[in-house]
DRENDO-1510 file (C-alpha; in Angstrom, 1 decimal, always signed):
<recs>
REC; n; res; u; v; w
REC; 1; MET; +99.5; +78.2; +46.2 .
REC; 2; ILE; +97.6; +75.2; +46.9 .
REC; 3; LYS; +96.3; +72.8; +44.3 .
REC; 4; HIS; +92.6; +72.3; +44.4 .
REC; 5; ASP; +91.4; +68.6; +44.8 .
REC; 6; TRP; +88.1; +67.8; +42.6 .
REC; 7; ARG; +86.2; +66.9; +45.6 .
REC; 8; PRO; +82.5; +67.5; +45.4 .
REC; 9; LEU; +81.5; +71.1; +46.3 .
REC; 10; THR; +78.7; +71.9; +48.3 .
REC; 11; VAL; +76.6; +74.9; +47.3 .
REC; 12; LYS; +73.9; +76.3; +49.8 .
REC; 13; PHE; +71.6; +79.3; +49.3 .
REC; 14; ASP; +70.1; +81.6; +52.1 .
REC; 15; SER; +69.1; +85.0; +52.3 .
REC; 16; VAL; +69.9; +87.8; +54.9 .
REC; 17; LYS; +68.8; +91.5; +55.2 .
REC; 18; PHE; +71.3; +94.3; +56.0 .
REC; 19; ASP; +70.1; +97.8; +56.5 .
REC; 20; SER; +66.7; +96.9; +55.2 .
REC; 21; VAL; +68.5; +95.6; +51.7 .
REC; 22; LYS; +67.8; +91.9; +51.3 .
REC; 23; PHE; +70.9; +89.7; +50.0 .
REC; 24; ASP; +71.1; +86.0; +49.0 .
REC; 25; THR; +74.2; +84.2; +50.8 .
REC; 26; VAL; +75.8; +81.5; +48.7 .
REC; 27; LYS; +78.0; +79.1; +50.5 .
REC; 28; PHE; +80.1; +77.8; +47.8 .
REC; 29; ASP; +82.4; +75.2; +49.5 .
REC; 30; SER; +83.9; +76.9; +52.4 .
REC; 31; VAL; +83.3; +80.5; +51.1 .
REC; 32; LYS; +80.3; +82.4; +51.7 .
REC; 33; PHE; +79.3; +85.4; +49.3 .
REC; 34; TYR; +76.6; +87.9; +49.6 .
REC; 35; LEU; +74.7; +88.8; +46.5 .
REC; 36; PRO; +71.8; +91.1; +45.6 .
REC; 37; SER; +68.4; +89.2; +46.1 .
REC; 38; LEU; +67.7; +88.2; +42.5 .
REC; 39; ARG; +66.5; +84.7; +42.3 .
REC; 40; PRO; +65.8; +84.3; +38.7 .
REC; 41; LEU; +69.7; +84.8; +38.3 .
REC; 42; ARG; +70.9; +82.1; +40.6 .
REC; 43; LEU; +71.9; +79.7; +38.1 .
REC; 44; PRO; +73.9; +82.1; +35.9 .
REC; 45; ILE; +75.5; +83.6; +39.2 .
REC; 46; LEU; +76.2; +79.9; +40.3 .
REC; 47; LEU; +77.9; +79.3; +37.1 .
REC; 48; CYS; +80.0; +82.3; +37.3 .
REC; 49; LEU; +81.0; +81.5; +40.9 .
REC; 50; PHE; +81.9; +78.0; +39.5 .
REC; 51; ALA; +84.1; +79.4; +36.8 .
REC; 52; TRP; +85.8; +81.8; +39.1 .
REC; 53; PHE; +86.5; +79.0; +41.7 .
REC; 54; ALA; +88.0; +76.6; +39.3 .
REC; 55; SER; +89.3; +78.5; +36.5 .
REC; 56; SER; +93.0; +77.8; +37.4 .
REC; 57; CYS; +92.5; +74.6; +39.8 .
REC; 58; THR; +94.2; +76.5; +42.3 .
REC; 59; LEU; +93.3; +78.7; +45.3 .
REC; 60; PRO; +95.0; +81.5; +47.0 .
REC; 61; GLU; +97.1; +80.6; +50.1 .
REC; 62; PRO; +95.2; +80.8; +53.0 .
REC; 63; GLU; +96.1; +83.4; +55.9 .
REC; 64; THR; +98.3; +81.5; +58.6 .
REC; 65; ASN; +99.1; +84.4; +61.0 .
REC; 66; VAL; +101.5; +82.3; +62.8 .
REC; 67; ALA; +104.4; +84.3; +64.3 .
REC; 68; PRO; +107.9; +83.2; +62.7 .
REC; 69; ALA; +110.5; +82.0; +65.3 .
REC; 70; SER; +112.0; +85.4; +65.0 .
REC; 71; LEU; +108.9; +87.3; +65.9 .
REC; 72; ALA; +107.7; +85.7; +69.1 .
REC; 73; LEU; +104.9; +87.5; +70.4 .
REC; 74; ASN; +104.6; +87.9; +74.3 .
REC; 75; TYR; +101.1; +89.0; +74.7 .
REC; 76; LYS; +97.7; +87.9; +74.1 .
REC; 77; ASN; +94.5; +89.6; +72.3 .
REC; 78; PRO; +92.4; +91.4; +73.0 .
REC; 79; VAL; +94.8; +93.9; +74.6 .
REC; 80; PHE; +91.7; +96.1; +75.9 .
REC; 81; ALA; +88.7; +93.7; +76.9 .
REC; 82; GLU; +85.8; +96.3; +76.5 .
REC; 83; ASP; +83.9; +97.5; +73.4 .
REC; 84; PHE; +86.6; +99.6; +71.4 .
REC; 85; PRO; +85.2; +99.7; +67.9 .
REC; 86; ASP; +87.1; +101.2; +64.7 .
REC; 87; PRO; +90.4; +101.7; +66.9 .
REC; 88; PHE; +93.1; +104.2; +66.1 .
REC; 89; ILE; +96.6; +104.2; +68.0 .
REC; 90; LEU; +98.6; +107.3; +68.1 .
REC; 91; ARG; +102.3; +107.1; +69.5 .
REC; 92; VAL; +103.4; +110.3; +71.2 .
REC; 93; GLY; +107.2; +109.6; +72.2 .
REC; 94; ASN; +107.0; +106.4; +74.1 .
REC; 95; ASP; +103.2; +106.8; +75.0 .
REC; 96; TYR; +100.2; +105.5; +73.2 .
REC; 97; TYR; +96.8; +106.8; +72.9 .
REC; 98; GLY; +93.9; +104.8; +71.6 .
REC; 99; TYR; +90.7; +106.2; +70.3 .
REC; 100; ALA; +87.4; +104.5; +69.3 .
REC; 101; THR; +84.0; +104.8; +68.2 .
REC; 102; ASN; +81.3; +106.0; +71.1 .
REC; 103; ALA; +80.4; +103.7; +73.8 .
REC; 104; GLY; +78.0; +104.6; +76.7 .
REC; 105; SER; +78.1; +108.4; +77.3 .
REC; 106; MET; +81.3; +108.9; +75.4 .
REC; 107; ASN; +81.5; +110.4; +72.0 .
REC; 108; ILE; +85.0; +109.3; +71.3 .
REC; 109; GLN; +86.6; +106.8; +73.8 .
REC; 110; VAL; +90.4; +107.3; +74.6 .
REC; 111; ILE; +92.9; +105.2; +76.4 .
REC; 112; HIS; +96.4; +105.4; +77.4 .
REC; 113; SER; +99.4; +102.8; +77.6 .
REC; 114; THR; +103.0; +102.7; +77.8 .
REC; 115; ASP; +103.6; +99.3; +76.7 .
REC; 116; LEU; +100.4; +98.4; +74.3 .
REC; 117; VAL; +99.0; +95.8; +76.5 .
REC; 118; HIS; +97.9; +97.4; +79.7 .
REC; 119; TRP; +95.4; +100.3; +79.1 .
REC; 120; THR; +93.5; +102.9; +81.2 .
REC; 121; ARG; +90.8; +105.4; +80.3 .
REC; 122; VAL; +91.9; +109.1; +80.0 .
REC; 123; GLY; +90.1; +112.4; +79.0 .
REC; 124; LYS; +87.2; +113.6; +80.6 .
REC; 125; ASN; +85.6; +110.4; +82.3 .
REC; 126; GLY; +87.2; +108.5; +79.2 .
REC; 127; ASP; +85.7; +111.0; +76.6 .
REC; 128; ALA; +88.3; +112.8; +74.3 .
REC; 129; LEU; +85.5; +114.9; +72.7 .
REC; 130; PRO; +82.9; +115.4; +75.5 .
REC; 131; GLN; +81.2; +118.2; +73.3 .
REC; 132; LEU; +79.8; +117.8; +69.9 .
REC; 133; PRO; +79.1; +121.2; +67.7 .
REC; 134; LYS; +75.7; +122.3; +67.3 .
REC; 135; TRP; +75.0; +120.5; +63.9 .
REC; 136; ALA; +75.6; +117.1; +65.1 .
REC; 137; ALA; +73.2; +115.0; +66.8 .
REC; 138; SER; +74.1; +114.2; +70.4 .
REC; 139; TYR; +73.5; +110.8; +72.6 .
REC; 140; GLN; +72.7; +108.7; +69.7 .
REC; 141; LEU; +75.4; +106.4; +69.3 .
REC; 142; LEU; +76.5; +107.7; +66.0 .
REC; 143; THR; +79.8; +109.3; +66.8 .
REC; 144; TRP; +82.3; +106.8; +65.0 .
REC; 145; ALA; +85.8; +106.1; +63.5 .
REC; 146; PRO; +88.3; +108.4; +65.0 .
REC; 147; SER; +91.8; +109.2; +63.8 .
REC; 148; VAL; +94.4; +111.9; +65.0 .
REC; 149; LEU; +96.7; +113.9; +63.3 .
REC; 150; HIS; +99.8; +115.1; +65.5 .
REC; 151; GLN; +101.5; +118.3; +63.8 .
REC; 152; ASP; +103.9; +120.3; +66.0 .
REC; 153; ASN; +102.4; +120.7; +69.5 .
REC; 154; GLN; +98.7; +120.3; +68.0 .
REC; 155; PHE; +96.3; +117.3; +67.7 .
REC; 156; VAL; +93.7; +117.2; +65.2 .
REC; 157; LEU; +90.8; +114.6; +65.8 .
REC; 158; TYR; +88.8; +113.6; +62.7 .
REC; 159; TYR; +85.8; +111.7; +63.7 .
REC; 160; VAL; +81.9; +110.8; +62.1 .
REC; 161; ALA; +78.9; +112.6; +63.6 .
REC; 162; ARG; +75.2; +112.5; +62.6 .
REC; 163; TYR; +74.5; +115.7; +60.6 .
REC; 164; ALA; +71.2; +116.4; +62.2 .
REC; 165; SER; +69.4; +118.7; +59.7 .
REC; 166; ALA; +70.4; +116.3; +56.6 .
REC; 167; GLY; +70.1; +112.9; +58.7 .
REC; 168; ARG; +73.5; +111.4; +57.4 .
REC; 169; GLN; +76.8; +110.6; +58.6 .
REC; 170; CYS; +79.6; +113.1; +58.0 .
REC; 171; ILE; +83.1; +113.9; +58.9 .
REC; 172; SER; +84.1; +116.7; +61.2 .
REC; 173; TYR; +87.2; +117.4; +63.4 .
REC; 174; GLY; +88.1; +119.0; +66.8 .
REC; 175; VAL; +91.8; +120.4; +67.9 .
REC; 176; SER; +93.3; +120.0; +71.3 .
REC; 177; ASP; +97.1; +120.7; +72.8 .
REC; 178; LYS; +97.0; +117.3; +74.4 .
REC; 179; PRO; +96.6; +113.9; +72.9 .
REC; 180; ASP; +93.6; +113.0; +75.5 .
REC; 181; GLY; +91.8; +116.2; +74.9 .
REC; 182; PRO; +89.4; +117.7; +75.3 .
REC; 183; PHE; +89.2; +118.3; +71.7 .
REC; 184; VAL; +87.2; +121.2; +70.5 .
REC; 185; ASP; +85.2; +121.3; +67.6 .
REC; 186; THR; +83.9; +124.9; +66.8 .
REC; 187; SER; +82.6; +124.1; +63.3 .
REC; 188; ALA; +79.3; +125.4; +61.9 .
REC; 189; GLN; +78.7; +122.4; +59.5 .
REC; 190; PRO; +80.5; +119.3; +58.8 .
REC; 191; PHE; +84.2; +119.2; +57.3 .
REC; 192; ILE; +83.4; +116.4; +54.6 .
REC; 193; CYS; +79.7; +115.6; +53.8 .
REC; 194; GLN; +78.9; +113.9; +50.2 .
REC; 195; LEU; +75.3; +114.1; +50.7 .
REC; 196; ASP; +74.7; +113.2; +47.2 .
REC; 197; GLN; +76.7; +109.8; +47.8 .
REC; 198; GLY; +74.8; +109.2; +51.1 .
REC; 199; GLY; +77.4; +111.0; +53.6 .
REC; 200; SER; +81.1; +110.3; +54.5 .
REC; 201; ILE; +82.5; +108.3; +57.2 .
REC; 202; ASP; +85.4; +106.5; +58.7 .
REC; 203; PRO; +88.2; +109.2; +58.2 .
REC; 204; ASN; +91.8; +108.0; +58.8 .
REC; 205; VAL; +94.7; +110.2; +58.3 .
REC; 206; PHE; +98.0; +109.4; +56.6 .
REC; 207; VAL; +101.5; +111.5; +56.7 .
REC; 208; ASP; +103.5; +110.9; +53.7 .
REC; 209; GLN; +107.5; +110.8; +53.8 .
REC; 210; ASP; +107.6; +114.4; +53.0 .
REC; 211; GLY; +105.5; +115.6; +55.8 .
REC; 212; THR; +102.2; +116.1; +53.5 .
REC; 213; PRO; +99.1; +115.0; +55.4 .
REC; 214; TYR; +96.2; +113.2; +53.7 .
REC; 215; LEU; +92.5; +112.3; +54.7 .
REC; 216; LEU; +91.0; +109.0; +53.6 .
REC; 217; TRP; +87.4; +108.1; +54.2 .
REC; 218; LYS; +84.3; +106.1; +52.7 .
REC; 219; SER; +81.2; +107.6; +51.0 .
REC; 220; ASP; +78.3; +106.2; +53.0 .
REC; 221; GLY; +76.4; +104.9; +49.9 .
REC; 222; ASN; +75.3; +101.7; +51.7 .
REC; 223; CYS; +72.9; +103.7; +53.8 .
REC; 224; CYS; +70.6; +104.4; +50.5 .
REC; 225; ASN; +71.7; +102.0; +47.8 .
REC; 226; LEU; +74.4; +104.3; +46.2 .
REC; 227; PRO; +77.8; +103.3; +45.1 .
REC; 228; ILE; +80.5; +103.1; +47.7 .
REC; 229; TRP; +84.1; +104.5; +47.1 .
REC; 230; LEU; +87.0; +104.9; +49.5 .
REC; 231; TYR; +88.6; +108.4; +48.8 .
REC; 232; SER; +91.5; +110.3; +49.5 .
REC; 233; GLN; +92.3; +114.2; +49.7 .
REC; 234; GLN; +95.3; +116.2; +50.7 .
REC; 235; LEU; +95.4; +118.3; +53.7 .
REC; 236; SER; +97.0; +121.4; +54.7 .
REC; 237; LYS; +99.9; +121.3; +57.0 .
REC; 238; ASP; +97.6; +121.8; +60.1 .
REC; 239; GLY; +95.2; +119.3; +58.9 .
REC; 240; GLN; +92.3; +121.9; +59.1 .
REC; 241; THR; +91.8; +122.6; +55.2 .
REC; 242; LEU; +91.3; +120.2; +52.2 .
REC; 243; ILE; +93.8; +120.9; +49.4 .
REC; 244; GLY; +92.6; +120.1; +45.7 .
REC; 245; GLU; +90.1; +117.5; +44.8 .
REC; 246; PRO; +89.0; +114.1; +46.4 .
REC; 247; HIS; +90.3; +111.0; +44.7 .
REC; 248; GLN; +88.7; +107.7; +44.3 .
REC; 249; LEU; +90.8; +104.7; +45.5 .
REC; 250; ILE; +88.7; +101.6; +45.4 .
REC; 251; THR; +85.2; +100.4; +45.3 .
REC; 252; ARG; +83.4; +97.4; +46.4 .
REC; 253; ASP; +84.1; +94.8; +43.4 .
REC; 254; LEU; +85.0; +91.7; +44.9 .
REC; 255; LEU; +82.6; +88.9; +46.0 .
REC; 256; TRP; +83.7; +88.5; +49.4 .
REC; 257; GLU; +83.4; +92.2; +50.0 .
REC; 258; VAL; +79.4; +92.4; +49.6 .
REC; 259; PRO; +77.8; +94.5; +51.0 .
REC; 260; LEU; +80.2; +97.3; +51.8 .
REC; 261; VAL; +83.6; +98.3; +51.9 .
REC; 262; GLU; +84.9; +100.7; +54.5 .
REC; 263; ASN; +87.8; +101.9; +57.1 .
REC; 264; PRO; +90.5; +102.7; +55.0 .
REC; 265; GLY; +94.0; +103.1; +56.3 .
REC; 266; LEU; +97.5; +103.5; +54.2 .
REC; 267; VAL; +100.9; +103.1; +54.9 .
REC; 268; LEU; +104.4; +103.6; +52.9 .
REC; 269; HIS; +106.6; +100.6; +52.9 .
REC; 270; GLY; +109.4; +100.0; +50.6 .
REC; 271; GLY; +108.4; +102.7; +48.3 .
REC; 272; LYS; +104.9; +101.4; +47.8 .
REC; 273; TYR; +101.4; +102.5; +49.2 .
REC; 274; TYR; +99.5; +99.6; +51.1 .
REC; 275; LEU; +95.9; +100.5; +51.5 .
REC; 276; ILE; +94.0; +98.3; +54.0 .
REC; 277; TYR; +90.2; +98.3; +54.2 .
REC; 278; SER; +87.4; +96.5; +55.9 .
REC; 279; ALA; +84.5; +94.6; +54.1 .
REC; 280; ASN; +81.5; +92.4; +54.1 .
REC; 281; TRP; +78.9; +92.7; +57.0 .
REC; 282; TRP; +80.4; +94.4; +60.1 .
REC; 283; GLU; +78.1; +92.6; +62.4 .
REC; 284; SER; +79.2; +89.1; +61.3 .
REC; 285; ALA; +81.9; +86.6; +61.4 .
REC; 286; ASP; +82.5; +87.0; +57.5 .
REC; 287; TYR; +83.8; +90.6; +58.0 .
REC; 288; ALA; +87.4; +90.8; +57.3 .
REC; 289; ILE; +90.4; +93.0; +56.1 .
REC; 290; GLY; +91.8; +93.5; +52.6 .
REC; 291; TYR; +94.3; +95.3; +50.8 .
REC; 292; ALA; +95.3; +97.1; +47.6 .
REC; 293; LEU; +98.5; +98.6; +46.3 .
REC; 294; CYS; +98.4; +102.4; +45.5 .
REC; 295; ASP; +100.9; +104.2; +43.4 .
REC; 296; THR; +100.5; +107.5; +45.3 .
REC; 297; PRO; +98.2; +108.5; +48.4 .
REC; 298; SER; +95.9; +109.8; +45.8 .
REC; 299; GLY; +95.9; +106.4; +43.6 .
REC; 300; PRO; +95.6; +104.7; +41.5 .
REC; 301; CYS; +95.0; +101.8; +43.5 .
REC; 302; ARG; +94.4; +98.0; +42.5 .
REC; 303; LYS; +93.4; +95.1; +44.5 .
REC; 304; VAL; +96.1; +92.3; +44.3 .
REC; 305; GLN; +94.2; +89.2; +45.4 .
REC; 306; GLN; +90.7; +88.0; +45.5 .
REC; 307; LEU; +90.5; +87.3; +49.3 .
REC; 308; PRO; +91.0; +89.0; +52.5 .
REC; 309; ILE; +94.2; +88.8; +54.3 .
REC; 310; VAL; +92.7; +89.2; +57.9 .
REC; 311; THR; +89.9; +86.7; +58.6 .
REC; 312; SER; +88.1; +85.3; +61.5 .
REC; 313; ILE; +90.2; +82.7; +63.4 .
REC; 314; GLY; +89.2; +80.5; +66.3 .
REC; 315; ASP; +86.7; +82.3; +68.5 .
REC; 316; THR; +88.2; +85.8; +67.3 .
REC; 317; VAL; +85.6; +86.7; +64.6 .
REC; 318; GLY; +84.9; +89.5; +62.3 .
REC; 319; PRO; +88.2; +91.3; +62.4 .
REC; 320; GLY; +88.1; +94.8; +61.0 .
REC; 321; GLY; +88.6; +98.5; +61.5 .
REC; 322; GLY; +92.3; +98.3; +60.9 .
REC; 323; SER; +94.8; +101.2; +61.3 .
REC; 324; PHE; +98.6; +101.3; +61.2 .
REC; 325; PHE; +100.8; +103.0; +64.0 .
REC; 326; THR; +104.8; +102.3; +64.7 .
REC; 327; THR; +106.6; +101.8; +67.8 .
REC; 328; PRO; +109.9; +103.9; +68.8 .
REC; 329; ASP; +112.0; +101.2; +67.1 .
REC; 330; ASN; +110.0; +101.8; +63.9 .
REC; 331; GLN; +108.2; +98.7; +64.0 .
REC; 332; LEU; +105.1; +98.6; +62.2 .
REC; 333; TRP; +101.8; +97.3; +63.9 .
REC; 334; MET; +98.2; +97.4; +63.0 .
REC; 335; ALA; +95.3; +98.0; +65.4 .
REC; 336; TYR; +91.8; +96.1; +64.8 .
REC; 337; HIS; +88.8; +95.1; +66.6 .
REC; 338; ALA; +87.1; +91.9; +66.6 .
REC; 339; TRP; +84.1; +90.1; +68.2 .
REC; 340; THR; +84.6; +86.9; +70.4 .
REC; 341; ALA; +82.2; +84.0; +69.4 .
REC; 342; PRO; +79.6; +83.1; +70.0 .
REC; 343; ALA; +78.8; +86.6; +70.9 .
REC; 344; VAL; +79.0; +88.0; +67.5 .
REC; 345; GLY; +77.0; +91.3; +67.1 .
REC; 346; TYR; +75.5; +93.8; +69.7 .
REC; 347; GLY; +72.1; +91.9; +69.6 .
REC; 348; ALA; +74.0; +88.8; +71.0 .
REC; 349; GLY; +75.9; +90.6; +73.7 .
REC; 350; GLY; +78.9; +91.1; +71.8 .
REC; 351; GLN; +81.7; +93.5; +72.0 .
REC; 352; ARG; +84.3; +94.7; +69.4 .
REC; 353; ARG; +87.3; +94.7; +71.5 .
REC; 354; LEU; +90.9; +96.1; +70.7 .
REC; 355; TYR; +93.5; +93.8; +69.2 .
REC; 356; ILE; +97.1; +94.6; +67.8 .
REC; 357; GLY; +99.2; +92.6; +65.2 .
REC; 358; ARG; +102.5; +92.9; +64.2 .
REC; 359; VAL; +103.0; +93.9; +60.3 .
REC; 360; THR; +105.4; +92.1; +58.2 .
REC; 361; PHE; +105.7; +91.8; +54.2 .
REC; 362; ALA; +106.2; +88.8; +52.2 .
REC; 363; ALA; +107.0; +90.1; +48.7 .
REC; 364; ASP; +104.2; +92.8; +48.0 .
REC; 365; LYS; +101.8; +91.2; +50.5 .
REC; 366; PRO; +101.1; +92.7; +54.2 .
REC; 367; VAL; +101.2; +89.8; +56.9 .
REC; 368; ILE; +99.4; +90.6; +59.9 .
REC; 369; VAL; +101.0; +88.3; +62.8 .
REC; 370; ARG; +98.3; +87.7; +65.4 .
REC; 371; PRO; +98.9; +86.1; +68.7 .
REC; 372; GLU; +95.3; +84.7; +68.6 .
REC; 373; ALA; +96.5; +82.3; +65.8 .
REC; 374; ASN; +98.5; +80.5; +68.8 .
REC; 375; GLN; +96.1; +81.2; +71.5 .
REC; 376; ARG; +93.4; +78.4; +70.3 .
</recs>
């Protein structure tokens, strides 16, 4: 922990609008918070922030991301210098396949590498899912956040598409006998679609140590001012049937997370389940990755610290969309995307490129070792 020196604190109010919802931004010293735009409550909010900030006269230890001597990183991020949002990396033997949200005419991008550093587009013109099911809206840049389950000789691609008749984002899946597709989705309706919660997005598959698969996702409540939850539900062995009921894992309840939490990912390490997630506004430098500890893949989960573990560093800003994968020697890594400053947001000409980081653990905290910490 770092002792807080009692220097004068700077407080600055501003406002911003996300998806037509207005928020006040409060820059409290060096930390920015997003709060619902309720100006009569500014004084009580400010007092609450001050009490939180100074209650113990200590601040959480900041993220360093510097590689220890025993973990030299001999590559540079980004490893794929094109727009590749919400990345998921699947290892098949000694080969790696990367999947990402739509770009251009591609529904689900797919790339291939043998070393995690040099990537080429594969699939049908770079697309793992060239045809969407009839219920899904096509060519609207609304096909997002893929993940892939590999069971036996079959690959199941989970993804998000627009449920055209409902006007909401929902989860579906396609099947292929090859990791680069083409994946085929013959569904007549979405696989998961919580319309009463705004829809369902950001599927991420996790396989427990006994081989049981689970699907994690987010209820898309921020589309329409509804509560937001990250969920988990068991899958059948082939990944094509939901077992039991969905379980709520975490919601948005920390100041740095406003206005949303999303992109869940899960890993088992040392007998503990680590849930990572992205939060804050996805098209900003304040977007970041947090974590929670879970008792089981179905929860309950608890957030261990008040601030994120992966944040902007140098000109690599707004990191998010994290997902875990392993190498053949069983090293744990995380794929994620980030903007390159000053081009933050698509309106500014930015791209969310593919980054990877080595995952280590300090006590119960995952530490993502990122080469960009040493590239400045």
